[in-house]
C-alpha positions as CSV (number, residue, x, y, z in Angstrom):
1,X,104.3,76.3,81.7
2,X,104.7,80.0,82.2
3,X,105.0,82.2,79.2
4,X,105.7,85.9,78.5
5,X,106.1,87.8,75.3
6,X,108.5,90.7,75.2
7,X,108.5,93.2,72.3
8,X,110.8,96.2,71.7
9,X,109.0,99.6,71.9
10,X,109.4,101.6,68.7
11,X,111.0,105.0,69.1
12,X,112.5,104.0,72.4
13,X,116.2,103.2,72.9
14,X,115.9,100.1,75.1
15,X,112.4,99.9,76.4
16,X,110.3,96.8,76.0
17,X,106.7,95.8,76.7
18,X,106.2,92.5,78.4
19,X,102.9,90.6,78.3
20,X,102.3,87.9,80.9
21,X,98.8,86.4,80.8
22,X,96.6,89.5,81.0
23,X,99.3,91.7,82.5
24,X,101.4,94.3,80.7
25,X,104.5,96.0,82.0
26,X,107.5,97.9,80.7
27,X,111.1,97.2,81.3
28,X,113.9,99.7,80.4
29,X,117.3,100.8,81.3
30,X,118.1,103.9,83.4
31,X,118.9,107.2,81.7
32,X,122.5,106.9,82.9
33,X,123.1,104.0,80.5
34,X,121.1,105.4,77.6
35,X,117.5,104.2,78.4
36,X,114.4,106.3,79.1
37,X,113.9,104.8,82.6
38,X,110.3,103.8,81.8
39,X,110.4,100.8,84.1
40,X,112.6,98.4,86.0
41,X,115.7,97.1,84.3
42,X,116.0,93.3,83.6
43,X,118.1,92.6,86.7
44,X,115.5,94.4,88.9
45,X,112.8,92.3,87.3
46,X,114.9,89.2,88.0
47,X,115.2,89.9,91.7
48,X,111.6,91.1,91.9
49,X,110.6,87.6,90.7
50,X,112.7,86.0,93.4
51,X,111.4,88.4,96.1
52,X,107.8,87.8,95.1
53,X,108.3,84.0,95.1
54,X,110.0,84.0,98.5
55,X,107.2,86.2,100.0
56,X,104.4,84.1,98.4
57,X,106.0,80.8,99.4
58,X,106.5,81.9,103.0
59,X,103.0,83.3,103.2
60,X,101.5,80.0,101.8
61,X,103.5,77.9,104.2
62,X,102.7,80.0,107.3
63,X,99.0,80.1,106.3
64,X,99.0,76.3,105.9
65,X,100.6,75.8,109.3
66,X,98.3,78.6,110.8
67,X,101.3,80.4,112.1
68,X,100.8,84.1,113.2
69,X,102.5,85.8,110.2
70,X,101.1,89.3,110.0
71,X,103.4,90.8,107.3
72,X,106.4,90.0,105.2
73,X,108.8,92.2,103.3
74,X,111.7,91.1,101.1
75,X,114.6,93.5,100.2
76,X,116.9,92.3,97.4
77,X,120.0,93.5,95.6
78,X,122.1,92.0,92.8
79,X,125.7,92.9,92.0
80,X,128.7,91.4,90.2
81,X,131.4,90.5,92.7
82,X,134.8,88.7,92.8
83,X,133.7,85.2,93.8
84,X,134.7,84.1,97.3
85,X,133.5,81.8,100.0
86,X,131.1,81.4,101.7
87,X,128.8,82.9,99.0
88,X,130.2,80.7,96.3
89,X,131.4,77.1,96.3
90,X,135.0,76.2,95.5
91,X,133.8,74.7,92.3
92,X,132.0,77.9,91.3
93,X,135.1,80.0,92.1
94,X,137.4,77.7,90.1
95,X,135.0,77.6,87.1
96,X,134.8,81.4,87.1
97,X,138.5,81.8,86.6
98,X,140.7,84.6,87.6
99,X,139.4,88.1,87.3
100,X,135.8,87.0,86.5
101,X,133.0,88.4,88.5
102,X,129.8,86.5,89.4
103,X,126.4,87.7,90.2
104,X,125.5,87.8,93.9
105,X,122.0,88.2,95.1
106,X,121.4,89.4,98.6
107,X,118.0,88.8,100.2
108,X,116.8,90.2,103.5
109,X,113.4,88.9,104.6
110,X,111.6,90.7,107.4
111,X,108.7,88.9,109.1
112,X,106.1,90.5,111.4
113,X,104.2,88.3,113.8
114,X,104.4,86.4,117.0
115,X,106.6,83.6,115.6
116,X,108.9,81.3,117.6
117,X,112.6,80.9,116.8
118,X,111.8,77.4,115.4
119,X,109.1,78.8,113.1
120,X,111.5,81.5,111.9
121,X,114.2,79.0,111.1
122,X,111.7,76.8,109.3
123,X,110.5,79.8,107.2
124,X,114.1,80.5,106.3
125,X,114.4,77.0,104.9
126,X,111.1,77.4,103.1
127,X,112.2,80.6,101.5
128,X,115.3,78.9,100.0
129,X,113.0,76.3,98.4
130,X,110.7,78.7,96.5
131,X,110.4,77.7,92.8
132,X,112.3,80.8,91.5
133,X,115.1,80.3,94.0
134,X,115.4,76.6,92.9
135,X,115.4,77.6,89.3
136,X,118.2,80.1,89.8
137,X,120.3,77.6,91.8
138,X,119.8,74.9,89.2
139,X,121.3,77.0,86.5
140,X,118.5,76.4,84.0
141,X,119.4,75.7,80.4
142,X,118.3,78.4,78.0
143,X,117.6,77.5,74.4
144,X,117.3,80.5,72.0
145,X,115.8,80.2,68.6
146,X,116.2,83.2,66.2
147,X,113.5,83.7,63.6
148,X,113.7,86.2,60.8
149,X,110.4,88.0,59.9
150,X,110.6,89.2,56.3
């Protein structure tokens, strides 16, 4: 199980401190929306997690296969769009309802190395099976408990 603790920073509008194992980082909103821009916003952290997972998974697989992968770079974006095919299934479009926008993540993976076309196609399949990609596609259940500290 992976765990993090996120705590609001006092005297800051939106900034939070996140602790994951022994790592500490800040998340915030840009100045344009009232934050102090002390770190990436939550959507940027989300796509960073996906990009990191894709890069790590591809590197692990290529290493296991001893394929000549010299470098990997993943560029991602997320935006809310009017749902349309082919990005969304007909069921997702129908469930969204008229006028509702859905999040669309675009990912561009750049690989450097003397890889064959077959290897590139296989690595594309592997990228789509990284654990974070699977979690996002599975629409994980989120259970929130609210506790009051007196």
